[in-house]
N, C-alpha and C positions, 0 to 999 in steps of 0.2 A: 134507602132506607131511610131514617126524615135524620135531621142532627141532629145527636143525643146533647147535652148538657151533663155534664161529667160533677158539674155541685150539685144537679141534685141526684145523680144514678151513683157516685161513689165517693167510700170515706174510707181512711185507710188503707190504699190501695188495695180498696173493693172487698173488705172483710167483710166490712155494715155498709146497712144502707139507712139512708134518715127518715127518722117519720114522712115526713109531706112527703120524700119521693114516693112514697109506699103508700099516700094514700092516694097521687097521681095517675099510679097505674090504676089497669083493670087486674076484672078478678082476675086472672089467668098468673097474672104476675101476681100479684097480689098473695097472692095460694103458695105460687112456687115459692117468692122469699121465706115463709110461712112450715113449708114442709123444709126447705134446707136451716133455715134457726132453728127448729123441732129436731135437725139433724147433731146440736148439739151435744142435746140426749143422746148416749148414744146404750144401744144394747151389745155391739158386736164392735170390734176392731179392725178396722177391714183394711190388713198386710199382707191382701192374698194379690189383687191386681192391675195392680200401676195405676189408681186412676189418682185424681184428684182432687183429694176428701174436702176442696173449698168447691166442686164443680164449675158451672161456667161463672166468669162476671158479669155483674150486674152491667155493663154495658152488652152483652151475650143476652144475656135475659129481656133486654127493653127492644132487643131487633126481634129476639123472635115472636114479641107482644107484639108489634105492630108489623109481622109477617100475615100474623096466626089469617090476616082477610083475602089470605092471595093461598089459599093449601089448593080450594079450590081449582085454581089454574094446575095447566102441567110445564109452563112458564114462567119468563119474567124474575124479578128478584135480580141480587146481585150477581151474577156469573161469569157473569166478561170481568166485571168490575176484579172479583175477588181472586182469577186468573192474573191479569193485571197486577194487583196489589204484589201478591206473593212474588209475582216477576220482578216485583221495582227489589222488594226486601232482601233476592237472589238475588241482584244481580244479569240477571238473566229479561230478554222478551215472553211475549204472551206465547208465540210461539215456541216454548220451552217446556209449557205447564199443560199442565193435564190433572182434570177433577179426576179421584177419585172415589167410591162411595164407602171412604176409610181404605186406609194406607194395608190393606186387604187386599181390595181389590187388584191395586197398583203389586201387590206382590206374589199376589195367583197369572196375574195377568202377562207379571217375566218367570214364572215357573214354565208358561207355554211355550210362551216364543224361546222358550231354551231349548224345546220339544222339539223344535216343527222339525228338525230330524232323529233320530237315534242317535242318544252319546251320553254325559254323562257331566254332573253340576257339583261344583266343591265349594265349599262350605268347612267354615272355622265349628266342634263341638265341645261344648252343648252350644246350640246360638236360637237363634228365633225361626220355628219350625216352617210359618206358616209357606213360606216359599220351595220353601223341598220338598215341601210334603209334596204341596199338588204338581210340581216336575216329575216328581217320584207317583205319580196315580196316574200318568200319563204315561211316556218314555222313558223316562232319563234317572241312569244310576248315579244316585246323591252316596261323594269321597267324601268322607266325611274328615277330617282334620283333627285330630286334639290339642284342647288350648298346650298350651308351654306349664313347666312349673309352678306359673305363677299364675295360670286360672289363664294367663294371655293369650293372644294371637297371634302364631306365627308367620308372620305372610312370608317366609323361605321356606317353610315345610307347606305352604300352601302350595305356594310356588313350583314347587318336587311335584304335589299331587296331583300339577294337571297334567291330562293327556290328553294325545292330538283330538282325539272323537268333543273333548270339552267344550263344550257350546258357551256355560255360566262360569266368571265364581261369583260368587255370595259373598258377601262382608256383612254384619250389622256393630255400627261403630254412633253410639256405647254399646258394647253388645246387651245381650240378656237371653241368663238370668246373670252369668258376671257379669257387671256394672264400671268395668272398664274401659280403656280406649286403647283406638292405634295410633300414634306415632303422627303427626300429619305429612310431614315430610317424605318418613321413610313409607308411610298410607299413597300418597299422592306419585312416590319416580313408581310405586307398585303399581296403580293402578295407572298411569302411563303409557306401562312399559305392557302388560296384560291384555286392555282394554284393542293392543293393535288389530289383538283376533280373534279376537270372544268377547261376550261380552258381558262387565262387572258391573254389578248390582247392590246399590252401598241400601242397607235400609238406615234413614238417620232420628227414627221415628224419637230418639232423647235429645234430636238435636239442643234443642231448647235446657237445655237444664242444665247443660259442661259451660263449666269455668278454667277452667283446665289449661295453659295460652299453649299445648304443648298436642288441644286438637282445632281441627277443620275440619269441616265441609269441603264435600269434594265438587259443590258447584262454583267454582272459579272453572275447573277440567272444563264443565259444560260449555262454559262463558264462552271458553279460549276455542268450541268447534270440535272437540274429538268429539266422536259417535257410535260410538260402543257402549258408552253408561250411561246409568241410569242410577236415580235417586226418590228413596219414596222417603217422605214426611206424614206424620197423620197430626191432627185437631184432637185427637181425647186424650194426651196427654195433660201438659203443658195448660193448656186449654180449656180444659173440661166438659170437651162436648162426646165423649163416646158411645156416649147414646145415641149419637144420633151421625156421626157414623163420616168421615167429614178426612178423606186422604189427598195425597197429589203425588206425582211424579215427576222430574226434573230428566229431561233428558236432553237431543240433538232432537231439532222438528221434523229428521224423520221419522227418530221414531216411535214420538207422539202420536205423532200422524198413525204410525202400527197400533201403538195404543187407542189410541179413540176407535180404533176400527172392531178391538180386542175386548175393551169393556162388555159389559153385561148388566150392569147396574146404572141406575142417575140418580144423582144426590134430594135430595129434599130438600123444597122451600126454607124452610126448618136449619136445617144447616147450616147451606151456603148462609144466608141474612146473620146468623149467631159466629158462624168463624170470621165472614164482613168486617164483623165489629171486632171480637178477637183477638186477630191479629194485627187491631191497630193499637191496643192497652195492652200500650208497654207496661204502663203501674199495674195492672193484673199479674202481668207475666212476671214482676220484678218482685211482687206479693209473694205470689206461689216458689219461687225460687226459693225467698228467706226462708219462708216457715217447713217448705223442704228442707234445708239443710239444716233448722231447727233439731228437726224431725230426727235428723239423722244423726247428730252430735247428740241426740239421747241415747240410741240403740249402739253407735261404734262406744261409746261412752261406757256401755254395760258390755261391749264386746273384751277392753283392752282390761277392765277390771276381773271377768272371767278368766283372763289369759285367752282365749279363741283366739283359730284366723279367722280374717275378715278380707275380702275386696273391701279398698278404697270407689266407695261411690263415685262415676260420671253422672248420678241418674236420679229416678224417687226410686229409691227403692236400692236396696243390702242385700248379699249372699256373704255369709257367716258359713264354718263347719261347729258345727253339734255333735256331733261320736253321734249319732241318737238317730236312727232310721227311720224319716221326712214322712212314712205314715203314719208313726206312732207319734210322731211329735206335732202331726196338727190333729189328731185325733183330742190327744188332750187338753190342746193350746183352745180347741172348739170347742170342748168340754167349758171348759174354763174364756168362751167368747170371744175369742181372738181367732179370724180364718187367716193363717197364712198359706205360703207359695205353692203347687202343687211340688212331686218330685221334678227335677230333673240329670238323668241318667244319666252317667255316671256319679254322678255327684249327688248319692243318695241320701248320704248325711249329713249334707247343706244346706240349708233353708233361705229360702230370697222370704225379702219381708219388702213387704212396701209399704210409701210409707206415708197414712193418717196422717193428721190433728197432731203436733206437738203433743194436747194434752193426753190425746190413746193412745201415743210413742207408750208417754208415762207409766199408760196404765198394762202397755204388752210387756215392759220393763218390768216391771216388779212381778205380774204370774210371772212370768218366764226367770226369773230369780230363782222366785219361791219353786219354783217346780222343778224345776232341771239345773240349777247354778250347784247345788252339793253335788250331785250326781255328774256335772264334769270336770268340776274342780275335782273329784276323788278319782274321775281317770287319767288326769294328766300330774294327778302326783305318784 
């Protein structure tokens, strides 16, 4: 990737692009800019898929533009440099990092590794399902440990659920659909102990959004030489690259070799270049966090006004109790231009709401209150 002048690309932390920069871009980049600007006039509030509503940063778009003439080649680009960059940012060496076609490939590979021999995988319930769904389709029994009364991961209960045949413990931190975290000290002790005898896989897809001091990634344990820990990350969330499928796995070099052998996908050049640019763009990440917090404040103010139970978010989505069957809720919201999160049994009267732009979440609140406020408040009185 050529050197990129932020002066010509970024204004206001990545939110806007200057007219001079637009004219300097190719027709492709200009059309990408126009499409992104057009999205400001919205027909649908997209509160369903945990995406970054601002799309890729301008630096990432510039990198995509510059890589277009490489799309006729199988190789090339910044693959090695991207691995080296992610390793350095996490206190690891390149031998500790593997690229995936999204974190989904790393998760599914983990599920396959857990299923070499017939046995079990222990996970929290509810949680993100890619790994355990894949493992169950191979040969693993899934042991689901319900969250506690605060909808938090109970590590003691997880430990009690482990059996002699348990090959892997799978944790999502922050969790999804419940946007809470596991205390860093408790998690570290748990992972060190449990990984002595089996694999521990931690999905950190929303790592970049967390500001709680009680949270920490477990990459330090990998750096310290622990052998049975795998961590997945993704460029699909804060980096806005969901459509380009770039993910990462962190593990001991011996595990990384196994993951490399099991992978079936290959990252495309545009995703590689966009991620390499975006992971160096701290301004855009800061901007995305700031706007996400604005959106969260808008919906959490509504929860407080309505007196509904909700989980304080450490991600780019929230989870709150409506008392209304979620399929009914979603169908009604969609009639009014709002897409909301799918059901997450057994919490079928809770709703997961992804953060769109603050102005979109203002609309969400207005519509939600008009449709459901009286019903919710009447049911609680």
